C-alpha positions as CSV (number, residue, x, y, z in Angstrom):
1,X,14.5,-14.8,-19.4
2,X,14.6,-17.7,-16.9
3,X,13.9,-21.1,-18.5
4,X,10.7,-22.9,-17.2
5,X,11.5,-26.2,-15.6
6,X,9.7,-29.4,-16.5
7,X,10.0,-32.8,-14.7
8,X,9.3,-35.7,-17.1
9,X,8.3,-38.9,-15.3
10,X,8.1,-42.0,-17.5
11,X,9.4,-45.6,-17.2
12,X,10.4,-45.8,-20.9
13,X,14.0,-44.6,-21.4
14,X,13.6,-44.0,-25.1
15,X,10.5,-41.9,-24.6
16,X,12.2,-39.9,-21.9
17,X,15.2,-39.3,-24.2
18,X,13.2,-38.2,-27.2
19,X,10.6,-36.1,-25.3
20,X,13.3,-34.3,-23.2
21,X,15.3,-33.4,-26.3
22,X,12.2,-32.1,-28.0
23,X,11.2,-30.0,-25.0
24,X,14.7,-28.7,-24.6
25,X,14.5,-27.4,-28.2
26,X,11.4,-25.5,-27.1
27,X,13.6,-23.7,-24.5
28,X,12.5,-25.7,-21.5
29,X,14.9,-27.0,-18.8
30,X,14.0,-30.7,-18.5
31,X,14.9,-33.3,-15.9
32,X,13.7,-36.9,-16.1
33,X,12.8,-39.6,-13.7
34,X,12.0,-43.3,-14.3
35,X,9.8,-43.9,-11.2
36,X,7.6,-42.1,-8.6
37,X,10.4,-42.5,-6.0
38,X,12.9,-41.0,-8.5
39,X,10.5,-38.1,-9.1
40,X,10.1,-37.4,-5.4
41,X,13.9,-37.3,-5.0
42,X,14.3,-35.0,-8.1
43,X,11.8,-32.4,-6.7
44,X,14.0,-32.0,-3.6
45,X,16.6,-30.2,-5.7
46,X,14.7,-29.3,-8.9
47,X,11.8,-26.9,-8.4
48,X,9.8,-27.8,-11.5
49,X,7.2,-25.5,-12.9
50,X,5.3,-28.4,-14.5
51,X,5.3,-32.3,-14.2
52,X,4.6,-34.6,-17.1
53,X,3.6,-37.9,-15.4
54,X,3.1,-41.3,-17.0
55,X,0.0,-43.0,-15.6
56,X,1.4,-46.5,-15.6
57,X,4.6,-46.6,-13.5
58,X,6.7,-49.5,-12.0
59,X,6.7,-51.5,-9.9
60,X,2.9,-51.9,-9.8
61,X,2.0,-50.4,-13.3
62,X,-1.3,-49.6,-11.6
63,X,-2.8,-46.2,-12.7
64,X,-4.6,-45.9,-9.4
65,X,-1.2,-45.9,-7.5
66,X,0.0,-43.0,-9.7
67,X,-3.3,-41.1,-9.1
68,X,-2.9,-41.6,-5.4
69,X,0.6,-40.0,-5.6
70,X,-0.8,-36.8,-7.1
71,X,-0.5,-35.0,-3.7
72,X,3.2,-35.3,-4.0
73,X,3.2,-32.8,-6.8
74,X,0.9,-30.3,-5.2
75,X,1.4,-26.7,-6.2
76,X,2.5,-27.6,-9.7
77,X,0.4,-28.3,-12.8
78,X,0.5,-32.0,-13.7
79,X,-0.1,-33.3,-17.2
80,X,-0.9,-37.0,-17.2
81,X,0.6,-39.2,-20.0
82,X,-0.7,-42.6,-20.7
83,X,-0.9,-45.3,-23.4
84,X,-4.5,-46.0,-22.3
85,X,-6.8,-43.3,-23.7
86,X,-9.4,-44.0,-21.0
87,X,-12.0,-41.3,-20.5
88,X,-12.8,-42.4,-17.0
89,X,-9.1,-42.2,-15.9
90,X,-8.9,-38.8,-17.6
91,X,-11.8,-37.4,-15.6
92,X,-10.5,-39.0,-12.4
93,X,-7.1,-37.5,-12.9
94,X,-8.5,-34.0,-13.5
95,X,-10.8,-34.4,-10.5
96,X,-7.7,-35.1,-8.4
97,X,-6.0,-31.9,-9.6
98,X,-4.3,-32.8,-12.9
99,X,-4.1,-29.9,-15.4
100,X,-4.7,-32.1,-18.5
101,X,-4.6,-35.6,-19.9
102,X,-2.7,-36.6,-23.1
103,X,-2.5,-40.0,-24.7
104,X,0.4,-41.8,-26.4
105,X,1.4,-41.7,-29.2
106,X,1.9,-38.0,-28.4
107,X,1.6,-35.3,-31.0
108,X,4.5,-32.9,-30.4
109,X,2.4,-29.9,-31.5
110,X,-0.4,-30.8,-29.2
111,X,2.0,-31.3,-26.3
112,X,3.5,-27.9,-27.0
113,X,0.2,-26.2,-26.7
114,X,-0.8,-28.0,-23.5
115,X,2.5,-27.4,-21.8
116,X,2.6,-23.7,-22.8
117,X,-0.9,-23.0,-21.6
118,X,-0.3,-24.8,-18.3
119,X,3.0,-23.0,-17.6
120,X,1.6,-19.6,-18.7
121,X,-1.5,-19.7,-16.5
122,X,0.4,-21.1,-13.5
123,X,3.0,-18.4,-13.8
124,X,0.4,-15.6,-14.0
125,X,-1.5,-17.0,-11.0
126,X,1.7,-17.1,-9.0
127,X,2.6,-13.5,-9.9
128,X,-0.9,-12.3,-9.0
129,X,-0.7,-14.1,-5.6
130,X,2.6,-12.5,-4.9
131,X,1.3,-9.0,-5.8
132,X,-1.8,-9.5,-3.6
133,X,0.4,-10.6,-0.7
134,X,2.8,-7.6,-1.2
135,X,-0.1,-5.2,-1.3
136,X,-1.6,-6.5,1.9
137,X,1.4,-7.4,4.0
138,X,2.7,-4.9,6.5
139,X,5.8,-3.1,5.3
140,X,6.9,-2.0,8.7
141,X,8.0,1.6,9.4
142,X,9.6,1.7,5.9
143,X,6.0,2.3,4.6
144,X,6.8,6.0,5.5
145,X,9.2,6.7,2.7
146,X,12.0,9.2,2.7
147,X,15.7,9.7,3.3
148,X,15.5,13.1,5.1
149,X,16.3,13.5,8.8
150,X,12.6,14.2,9.6
151,X,11.5,11.0,7.8
152,X,14.1,8.9,9.7
153,X,12.9,10.4,13.0
154,X,9.3,9.5,12.1
155,X,10.2,5.9,11.3
156,X,12.3,5.6,14.5
157,X,9.4,6.9,16.6
158,X,6.9,4.7,14.9
159,X,9.0,1.6,15.6
160,X,9.3,2.4,19.3
161,X,5.7,3.2,20.1
162,X,3.9,0.8,17.8
163,X,4.1,-2.2,20.1
164,X,2.6,-0.1,23.0
165,X,-1.0,1.0,23.5
166,X,-0.1,4.7,23.9
167,X,-2.4,7.1,22.2
168,X,-0.9,8.9,19.3
169,X,-1.6,12.3,17.7
170,X,-0.2,12.7,14.2
171,X,0.0,16.3,13.0
172,X,1.2,18.0,9.9
173,X,0.0,19.5,6.6
174,X,-2.5,17.6,4.4
175,X,-1.0,15.0,2.1
176,X,2.1,14.3,4.2
177,X,1.4,10.6,5.1
178,X,-0.5,10.9,8.4
179,X,-2.8,8.0,7.6
180,X,0.2,5.9,6.4
181,X,1.8,6.5,9.8
182,X,-1.4,5.5,11.6
183,X,-1.9,2.3,9.6
184,X,1.8,1.4,10.2
185,X,1.4,1.9,13.9
186,X,-1.5,-0.6,13.8
187,X,0.3,-3.1,11.5
188,X,3.3,-3.2,13.9
189,X,1.2,-3.5,17.1
190,X,-0.1,-6.5,18.9
191,X,-3.5,-5.5,17.5
192,X,-2.5,-6.1,13.9
193,X,-4.9,-9.0,13.4
194,X,-7.8,-6.9,14.7
195,X,-9.7,-4.2,12.8
196,X,-8.3,-0.8,11.8
197,X,-11.3,1.5,11.6
198,X,-10.9,4.9,10.0
199,X,-13.3,7.8,10.7
200,X,-13.0,11.2,8.9
201,X,-14.4,13.5,11.5
202,X,-15.0,16.3,9.0
203,X,-16.6,14.2,6.3
204,X,-19.6,12.9,8.4
205,X,-22.3,15.5,9.2
206,X,-22.4,16.6,12.8
207,X,-25.9,15.2,13.4
208,X,-24.9,11.8,12.1
209,X,-21.4,11.5,13.7
210,X,-22.8,10.2,17.0
211,X,-24.9,7.4,15.5
212,X,-22.0,6.5,13.2
213,X,-19.6,6.2,16.1
214,X,-21.8,4.7,18.8
215,X,-24.4,3.0,16.7
216,X,-28.1,3.0,17.7
217,X,-30.9,0.8,18.7
218,X,-34.2,0.2,16.8
219,X,-36.6,3.0,17.3
220,X,-34.0,5.5,18.6
221,X,-35.1,8.0,16.0
222,X,-37.2,8.2,12.9
223,X,-35.9,5.8,10.3
224,X,-34.0,3.6,12.9
225,X,-35.8,0.4,11.8
226,X,-33.2,-2.0,13.3
227,X,-30.2,-1.9,15.5
228,X,-27.0,-0.7,13.9
229,X,-23.5,-1.4,15.2
230,X,-21.3,1.7,15.5
231,X,-17.7,2.2,14.4
232,X,-16.5,2.0,18.0
233,X,-17.8,-1.5,18.3
234,X,-16.4,-2.5,15.0
235,X,-12.9,-1.3,16.2
236,X,-13.1,-3.3,19.4
237,X,-9.8,-5.0,20.1
238,X,-8.2,-3.0,17.3
239,X,-7.4,0.6,16.4
240,X,-9.7,3.5,15.9
241,X,-8.2,6.2,13.6
242,X,-9.8,9.6,14.0
243,X,-8.8,11.6,10.9
244,X,-9.1,15.4,11.1
245,X,-10.2,15.3,14.7
246,X,-9.9,19.1,14.8
247,X,-13.1,19.2,12.9
248,X,-15.1,17.2,15.4
249,X,-18.1,19.2,16.9
250,X,-17.8,20.2,20.5
251,X,-20.8,18.2,21.6
252,X,-19.2,15.1,20.2
253,X,-15.9,15.9,21.8
254,X,-17.5,15.6,25.2
255,X,-18.9,12.1,24.5
256,X,-15.6,10.9,23.0
257,X,-13.8,12.1,26.1
258,X,-15.9,9.7,28.2
259,X,-15.1,6.8,25.9
260,X,-11.4,7.5,26.3
261,X,-11.7,7.9,30.1
262,X,-13.9,4.9,30.9
263,X,-13.8,2.6,27.8
264,X,-17.6,2.6,27.8
265,X,-20.5,4.1,25.8
266,X,-24.2,3.8,25.2
267,X,-25.6,3.4,21.7
268,X,-28.0,6.2,20.6
269,X,-31.3,5.4,22.2
270,X,-29.9,2.4,24.1
271,X,-29.7,1.7,27.8
272,X,-27.2,-1.1,27.7
273,X,-23.6,0.0,28.4
274,X,-21.0,-1.2,25.9
275,X,-17.4,-1.9,26.8
276,X,-14.6,-1.6,24.3
277,X,-10.9,-2.1,24.1
278,X,-9.4,0.1,21.5
279,X,-6.3,2.1,20.7
280,X,-7.0,5.6,19.5
281,X,-4.8,7.3,16.9
282,X,-5.8,10.8,15.9
283,X,-4.6,13.0,13.1
284,X,-5.1,16.7,12.1
285,X,-3.6,19.4,9.9
286,X,-4.9,22.0,12.3
287,X,-3.2,23.6,15.3
288,X,-5.2,22.1,18.1
289,X,-3.6,24.3,20.8
290,X,-4.8,27.3,18.9
291,X,-8.2,25.7,18.6
292,X,-8.1,25.2,22.4
293,X,-7.4,28.9,22.9
294,X,-10.2,29.8,20.5
295,X,-12.6,27.5,22.4
296,X,-13.4,25.2,19.5
297,X,-11.5,22.2,20.9
298,X,-11.6,20.9,24.4
299,X,-8.3,21.1,26.3
300,X,-9.0,17.9,28.3
301,X,-9.7,16.0,25.1
302,X,-6.5,17.4,23.6
303,X,-4.4,16.0,26.4
304,X,-6.3,12.7,26.3
305,X,-5.5,12.1,22.6
306,X,-2.1,13.6,22.5
307,X,-0.1,10.8,24.2
308,X,2.8,10.9,21.8
309,X,2.8,13.5,19.1
310,X,4.3,12.6,15.7
311,X,4.7,15.6,13.4
312,X,5.1,15.3,9.7
313,X,6.8,18.0,7.5
314,X,5.6,19.5,4.3
315,X,7.4,18.0,1.2
316,X,8.8,21.5,0.5
317,X,10.8,21.1,3.7
318,X,12.3,17.7,2.7
319,X,12.7,17.8,-1.0
320,X,15.5,15.3,-0.8
321,X,12.7,12.7,-0.3
322,X,11.2,13.4,-3.7
323,X,13.5,11.0,-5.7
324,X,12.9,8.1,-3.4
325,X,9.2,8.8,-3.3
326,X,9.1,8.9,-7.1
327,X,10.9,5.5,-7.3
328,X,8.4,3.9,-4.9
329,X,5.4,5.3,-6.8
330,X,6.9,4.1,-10.1
331,X,7.3,0.6,-8.7
332,X,3.7,0.5,-7.7
333,X,2.6,1.7,-11.1
334,X,4.8,-1.0,-12.7
335,X,3.2,-3.7,-10.6
336,X,-0.3,-2.5,-11.4
337,X,0.3,-2.1,-15.1
338,X,2.8,-4.9,-15.7
339,X,5.1,-2.7,-17.6
340,X,8.5,-1.0,-17.1
341,X,8.5,2.7,-16.3
342,X,11.4,5.1,-15.9
343,X,12.0,8.8,-15.4
344,X,14.5,10.7,-17.4
345,X,17.0,12.8,-15.4
346,X,15.3,16.0,-16.6
347,X,11.9,14.7,-15.4
348,X,13.3,13.8,-12.0
349,X,14.8,17.3,-11.7
350,X,11.4,18.9,-12.7
351,X,9.6,17.0,-9.9
352,X,12.5,17.9,-7.6
353,X,12.1,21.6,-8.4
354,X,8.4,22.0,-7.5
355,X,7.1,23.2,-4.2
356,X,4.2,20.7,-4.0
357,X,1.7,22.6,-1.8
358,X,-0.4,19.4,-1.8
359,X,2.7,17.5,-0.6
360,X,3.2,13.8,-1.2
361,X,-0.4,13.2,-2.3
362,X,0.0,15.9,-5.0
363,X,3.3,14.5,-6.0
364,X,1.8,11.0,-6.4
365,X,-1.2,12.2,-8.4
366,X,1.1,14.3,-10.7
367,X,3.3,11.3,-11.4
368,X,0.3,9.0,-12.1
369,X,-1.2,11.6,-14.5
370,X,2.1,12.0,-16.4
371,X,2.6,8.2,-16.5
372,X,-0.9,7.7,-17.9
373,X,0.0,9.7,-21.1
374,X,3.5,8.4,-21.4
375,X,3.7,6.8,-24.9
376,X,7.0,5.0,-24.2
377,X,8.3,3.4,-21.0
378,X,10.3,6.5,-20.2
379,X,8.7,9.6,-18.8
380,X,10.3,12.7,-20.3
381,X,9.9,16.5,-20.1
382,X,7.8,16.2,-23.3
383,X,5.2,14.2,-21.4
384,X,5.3,16.6,-18.4
385,X,4.8,19.7,-20.6
386,X,1.7,18.2,-22.2
387,X,0.0,18.4,-18.8
388,X,2.0,21.3,-17.4
389,X,2.6,23.7,-20.3
390,X,4.2,26.3,-18.0
391,X,7.1,23.9,-17.7
392,X,9.0,24.8,-14.6
393,X,7.1,27.2,-12.4
394,X,9.7,27.3,-9.7
395,X,12.4,28.5,-12.1
396,X,10.1,31.0,-13.7
397,X,9.4,32.5,-10.3
398,X,13.1,32.8,-9.6
399,X,13.8,34.2,-13.0
400,X,11.2,36.9,-12.5
401,X,13.1,38.3,-9.5
402,X,15.3,41.3,-10.1
403,X,19.0,40.6,-10.6
404,X,21.1,41.4,-7.6
405,X,24.8,41.3,-6.6
406,X,23.8,39.8,-3.2
407,X,24.7,36.2,-2.5
408,X,22.3,33.4,-3.2
409,X,21.6,32.9,0.5
410,X,20.8,36.6,0.9
411,X,18.5,36.5,-2.1
412,X,16.7,33.4,-0.8
413,X,16.3,35.1,2.6
414,X,14.8,38.2,1.0
415,X,12.4,36.0,-1.1
416,X,11.3,34.0,1.9
417,X,10.7,37.1,4.0
418,X,8.7,38.7,1.2
419,X,6.5,35.5,0.7
420,X,6.0,35.1,4.5
421,X,4.9,38.7,4.9
422,X,2.5,38.4,2.0
423,X,1.0,35.2,3.4
424,X,0.6,36.7,6.9
425,X,-0.9,39.9,5.5
426,X,-3.3,38.0,3.3
427,X,-4.4,35.8,6.2
428,X,-4.7,38.7,8.7
429,X,-1.8,37.4,10.8
430,X,-3.2,33.8,11.1
431,X,-0.1,31.7,11.1
432,X,-1.9,28.4,10.5
433,X,-3.6,29.7,7.4
434,X,-0.4,31.4,6.2
435,X,1.6,28.1,6.6
436,X,-1.1,26.3,4.6
437,X,-0.8,28.9,1.8
438,X,3.0,28.5,1.8
439,X,2.8,24.7,1.9
440,X,4.8,24.3,5.1
441,X,3.9,23.3,8.6
442,X,2.9,25.9,11.2
443,X,6.0,25.0,13.3
444,X,8.2,25.4,10.2
445,X,6.7,28.9,9.6
446,X,7.2,29.9,13.3
447,X,10.9,28.8,13.0
448,X,11.4,31.0,9.9
449,X,9.6,33.9,11.6
450,X,12.0,33.6,14.6
451,X,15.0,33.1,12.3
452,X,14.3,36.3,10.3
453,X,13.1,38.3,13.4
454,X,9.8,39.1,11.8
């Protein structure tokens, strides 16, 4: 472990020598100074975790001068040392930010307790601050984790279009990071210091969605006892994220189209036109073009929100991303729980072998569940089998296949054809639903259908 650093500032050479020896025996790295000027010079190259400061220092030997110099040690706990056990000076020192006050002659045991408490609390506060900053600071395009070619393309596209105001449509199966991409686009844009407002179009009842988006004025309907600001106004200057936009009712689509075309709207029941400046990012796991053909999504709105289309892939199509995703999730768990966590090679392979129909979200939840019952700091197959008694479903499925003299590629081809046909048959030929059942994107399914000539 790294030694904690203490700066001891006292004008008595004998005291400095004895105190520094004693503190060194307590495993502290100690540097001494005989005056305030020496102390300031020492801090230029010695980043002390704590300062022990004598109250009466040359050349003035005036405690008030020392107290006035407290700002020079800002950011570090300061323990005042004095031969004058004066209560008023103690209170004044603490009022000015001193951690504690201890009088000479010093009891070594008492000093040990005070120093240990000060350093421990300050270290914890510093680590907590760093964790909070890490959790809130933008991570750039690297927030979308993965080594696969598709992940690299997503990050490259995010970096290019984030600084612009172009509208973005993020598509792909549920749980593949569409909201992560949307937040990253906001964090890397010139609107980063403005609001990011997320709206789940399928979670808000159709009859409430308009008032939630546009807000309303007092008396607009029964129960509207005062004006309410809508989500559009809250997002003004920033980014509006429309999650699962494919589930937005047709009537609402018409009103949203006007907002996108003109940048204006009226609150429900209001006559005063509102002007907003927002960037719109939409996301869906549905095939919007198919919805357009079905008549459940407006074609003009589709082309308004499309702008640039970023498509995410199912985790089953980029299994090489699983290890790096696991490492990232483990790091977050370690930061949250303040303990070390590791995965055994067998556990990593188990996670790598699954198809994960719930994609990255399911992978993350599974890892957190297994980590919660892990008795040691190492996650093993024993931990996994407590929650997943079937062990390795992917291998069981493969083992249940009849043996064949065909090559592995041919057997995989036959299995994929069989599974695709079963999914299409079960979903009456609906490719979107079949893709969901198989845990892959619709585009991925179409490519396989074309490849196998189905």
